[in-house]
C-alpha positions as CSV (number, residue, x, y, z in Angstrom):
1,K,-6.3,22.8,-103.7
2,E,-8.7,24.3,-101.2
3,M,-10.2,20.8,-100.6
4,Q,-6.7,19.4,-100.0
5,V,-6.0,22.1,-97.5
6,E,-9.1,21.3,-95.5
7,T,-8.7,17.5,-95.6
8,E,-5.0,17.4,-94.8
9,G,-5.9,18.9,-91.4
10,E,-3.6,21.9,-91.2
11,F,-3.8,25.5,-92.4
12,G,-3.4,29.0,-91.1
13,G,-6.6,30.8,-90.1
14,L,-9.4,31.0,-87.6
15,G,-11.0,27.5,-87.5
16,I,-14.5,27.9,-88.8
17,E,-16.5,26.1,-91.4
18,V,-18.6,28.7,-93.3
19,T,-21.2,28.9,-96.0
20,T,-23.3,31.7,-97.5
21,E,-26.9,32.6,-96.6
22,D,-29.0,35.7,-97.6
23,G,-25.8,37.2,-99.2
24,F,-23.7,37.0,-96.1
25,V,-21.2,34.5,-94.7
26,K,-22.8,32.1,-92.2
27,V,-20.9,29.9,-89.6
28,V,-21.8,26.3,-90.0
29,S,-19.6,25.5,-86.9
30,P,-16.5,26.5,-85.1
31,I,-13.8,23.8,-85.0
32,E,-13.1,22.6,-81.5
33,G,-10.0,24.1,-79.9
34,T,-9.4,26.7,-82.6
35,P,-9.0,30.5,-82.2
36,A,-12.6,31.0,-83.4
37,A,-14.1,28.6,-80.9
38,K,-12.0,30.1,-78.0
39,A,-13.1,33.7,-79.1
40,G,-16.8,32.7,-78.8
41,I,-17.9,32.3,-82.4
42,E,-21.0,30.1,-82.5
43,A,-22.7,27.9,-85.1
44,G,-25.4,30.0,-86.9
45,D,-23.5,33.3,-86.5
46,M,-23.8,35.6,-89.6
47,I,-20.5,37.3,-90.3
48,V,-21.5,40.7,-91.7
49,R,-18.1,42.3,-91.7
50,I,-14.5,41.1,-91.8
51,D,-12.3,43.9,-90.4
52,D,-13.7,46.9,-92.3
53,T,-15.1,45.0,-95.3
54,S,-18.9,44.1,-95.6
55,T,-19.4,40.5,-96.6
56,K,-22.6,41.4,-98.4
57,G,-22.4,39.9,-101.8
58,I,-18.8,38.7,-101.7
59,S,-18.0,35.2,-102.7
60,L,-17.3,32.5,-100.2
61,M,-13.8,32.1,-101.5
62,E,-13.1,35.8,-101.0
63,A,-14.4,35.6,-97.4
64,V,-12.2,32.6,-96.7
65,K,-9.1,34.3,-98.2
66,K,-9.7,37.4,-96.0
67,M,-10.1,35.2,-92.8
68,R,-7.0,33.1,-93.5
69,G,-3.6,34.7,-92.9
70,E,-0.3,34.7,-91.0
71,P,-0.5,33.1,-87.5
72,G,-0.3,35.7,-84.7
73,T,-2.2,38.4,-86.8
74,D,-5.5,39.8,-85.5
75,I,-8.8,40.0,-87.3
76,V,-12.0,41.6,-86.2
77,V,-15.3,39.8,-87.3
78,T,-18.7,41.4,-86.8
79,V,-21.5,38.8,-86.2
80,V,-25.2,39.0,-86.1
81,R,-26.7,36.3,-83.8
82,D,-30.1,35.4,-82.7
83,G,-30.7,36.7,-79.2
84,L,-28.3,39.7,-79.6
85,E,-29.9,43.1,-80.1
86,Q,-26.8,44.6,-81.8
87,P,-24.1,43.2,-84.1
88,K,-21.1,41.9,-82.0
89,K,-17.4,42.6,-82.8
90,I,-15.2,39.7,-82.1
91,T,-11.4,39.9,-82.3
92,I,-9.7,36.6,-83.2
93,T,-6.0,36.0,-83.4
94,R,-5.1,33.7,-86.3
95,D,-3.2,30.6,-85.7
96,V,-2.0,27.4,-87.4
97,I,-5.1,25.2,-87.3
98,H,-4.2,21.6,-86.6
99,I,-7.4,19.5,-86.6
100,R,-7.2,16.3,-84.6
101,S,-10.2,14.6,-86.1
102,V,-10.9,11.9,-83.4
103,K,-10.7,12.2,-79.7
104,S,-11.9,9.7,-77.0
105,R,-12.2,8.9,-73.5
106,M,-14.1,6.6,-71.0
107,L,-17.4,7.9,-69.5
108,D,-17.4,5.2,-66.9
109,E,-16.0,1.6,-66.5
110,D,-17.4,0.1,-69.8
111,I,-19.0,3.1,-71.8
112,G,-16.7,4.8,-74.2
113,Y,-17.0,8.3,-75.9
114,A,-15.5,9.2,-79.2
115,R,-15.7,12.7,-80.7
116,I,-15.2,13.3,-84.4
117,T,-14.5,16.9,-85.0
118,Q,-14.2,16.8,-88.8
119,F,-14.0,14.0,-91.5
120,Q,-10.5,13.9,-92.9
121,K,-8.8,11.3,-95.1
122,D,-7.5,9.3,-92.1
123,T,-10.6,9.7,-89.8
124,G,-11.8,6.1,-90.4
125,A,-8.4,4.6,-89.3
126,K,-8.1,7.0,-86.4
127,L,-11.5,6.1,-85.1
128,R,-10.6,2.4,-85.2
129,E,-7.4,3.2,-83.2
130,Q,-9.3,5.2,-80.6
131,V,-12.0,2.5,-80.2
132,D,-9.2,-0.2,-79.8
133,K,-7.8,1.9,-77.0
134,L,-11.2,2.2,-75.4
135,H,-11.6,-1.6,-75.5
136,G,-8.4,-1.8,-73.6
137,K,-9.4,0.6,-71.0
138,A,-12.8,-1.3,-70.6
139,G,-10.9,-4.5,-69.9
140,G,-11.3,-6.0,-73.4
141,E,-14.9,-5.2,-74.3
142,L,-17.0,-1.9,-74.4
143,G,-20.5,-2.0,-73.1
144,G,-21.5,0.8,-75.4
145,L,-20.2,3.9,-77.3
146,V,-21.3,7.6,-77.5
147,L,-20.3,8.9,-80.9
148,D,-20.3,12.7,-80.7
149,L,-20.8,14.5,-84.1
150,R,-22.0,17.8,-82.7
151,N,-20.7,20.8,-84.6
152,N,-19.0,18.5,-87.0
153,P,-19.3,20.3,-90.4
154,G,-18.4,17.2,-92.5
155,G,-15.5,16.6,-94.8
156,V,-14.4,13.7,-97.0
157,L,-17.2,11.4,-98.2
158,F,-15.2,8.1,-98.0
159,A,-14.1,8.9,-94.5
160,A,-17.8,9.0,-93.5
161,E,-18.3,5.7,-95.3
162,E,-15.4,4.2,-93.4
163,V,-16.8,5.4,-90.0
164,A,-20.2,3.9,-90.7
165,N,-18.7,0.7,-92.1
166,A,-16.9,0.3,-88.8
167,F,-20.2,-0.4,-87.0
168,V,-22.6,-1.8,-89.7
169,T,-21.9,-5.3,-91.1
170,G,-24.0,-5.3,-94.3
171,G,-26.1,-3.4,-96.7
172,K,-25.9,0.1,-98.2
173,L,-24.3,3.0,-96.3
174,V,-24.9,5.8,-98.7
175,F,-25.5,6.2,-102.4
176,T,-25.8,9.0,-104.9
177,Q,-27.9,8.7,-108.1
178,G,-27.8,11.0,-111.1
179,R,-28.6,10.9,-114.8
180,V,-25.1,10.1,-116.0
181,Q,-23.0,7.1,-115.0
182,G,-20.3,9.1,-113.4
183,S,-22.7,10.5,-110.8
184,R,-23.8,7.1,-109.5
185,H,-22.0,5.8,-106.4
186,V,-22.9,3.1,-103.9
187,A,-21.0,2.4,-100.7
188,K,-21.8,-0.9,-98.9
189,A,-20.8,-2.2,-95.5
190,N,-18.2,-4.9,-95.9
191,S,-16.4,-5.2,-92.6
192,E,-16.9,-6.5,-89.0
193,D,-18.6,-4.4,-86.3
194,I,-15.7,-3.1,-84.1
195,L,-18.1,-2.9,-81.2
196,D,-19.5,-6.6,-81.6
197,G,-23.1,-5.2,-81.5
198,A,-22.7,-3.0,-78.4
199,P,-25.2,-0.1,-78.3
200,I,-24.3,3.3,-79.9
201,V,-25.7,6.7,-79.2
202,V,-25.0,9.3,-81.9
203,L,-25.1,13.0,-80.7
204,V,-26.0,15.6,-83.2
205,N,-27.0,19.3,-83.3
206,G,-27.6,22.1,-85.8
207,G,-23.9,22.2,-86.6
208,S,-23.8,18.5,-87.7
209,A,-23.6,18.7,-91.4
210,S,-22.7,16.7,-94.5
211,A,-20.6,13.7,-93.7
212,S,-21.9,13.8,-90.1
213,E,-25.4,13.4,-91.5
214,I,-24.4,10.5,-93.6
215,V,-22.9,8.6,-90.7
216,A,-25.9,9.4,-88.4
217,G,-28.4,8.4,-91.2
218,A,-26.6,5.2,-91.9
219,L,-26.5,4.1,-88.3
220,Q,-30.1,5.2,-87.9
221,D,-31.4,3.4,-91.1
222,H,-29.6,0.1,-90.1
223,R,-31.1,0.4,-86.6
224,R,-27.4,0.3,-85.3
225,G,-27.6,3.4,-83.2
226,I,-29.9,5.9,-81.7
227,V,-29.6,9.5,-82.9
228,M,-30.0,12.1,-80.1
229,G,-29.7,15.8,-79.9
230,T,-31.2,18.9,-81.7
231,P,-32.3,19.1,-85.3
């Protein structure tokens, strides 16, 4: 049920992807345009308190339940951040989180820019739609594409496969291998390159995780794109 909430792209809360580290809740990345991002939450922040409750030792599901709630209600999170001498209290007003997974624009006459904020079930199709629009704006053919995966915490595996498949024309995109048959999975490229070989630069940073790493890795392994950014 939780996975469906995330991948459908709409829920009530703050708009952050979180994990646990050293017994506390850690921000993988704030989701662009959400209350958390607007309030100044950053990737790498350690959330040590939610309102008056310490997050030390609580489960990730408990923390998520405390942060979700009715739109319009306030929550105070206390974060510890590298570079800050003292923990910082941040007040965030909950809202309905609508996640638009793909955004695009032209950078100049023939170079397009596409940002994927999160991998949802329709992200592959949405990316193709946006690239079609960019082709139109470029007069029919793009000279290159910047694919921005910064602060993208991941999401649905097959969506990552579809995105990589949009640019790679053959070979393995990603595979899993385990001891039992059910844990083995191979995704292979099986479609045309929607850019017809035009160069790709993939932007990543410390908040690019999971499905973002799969896409960046596939494009890098097939020498289809240059990966740039921070580790």
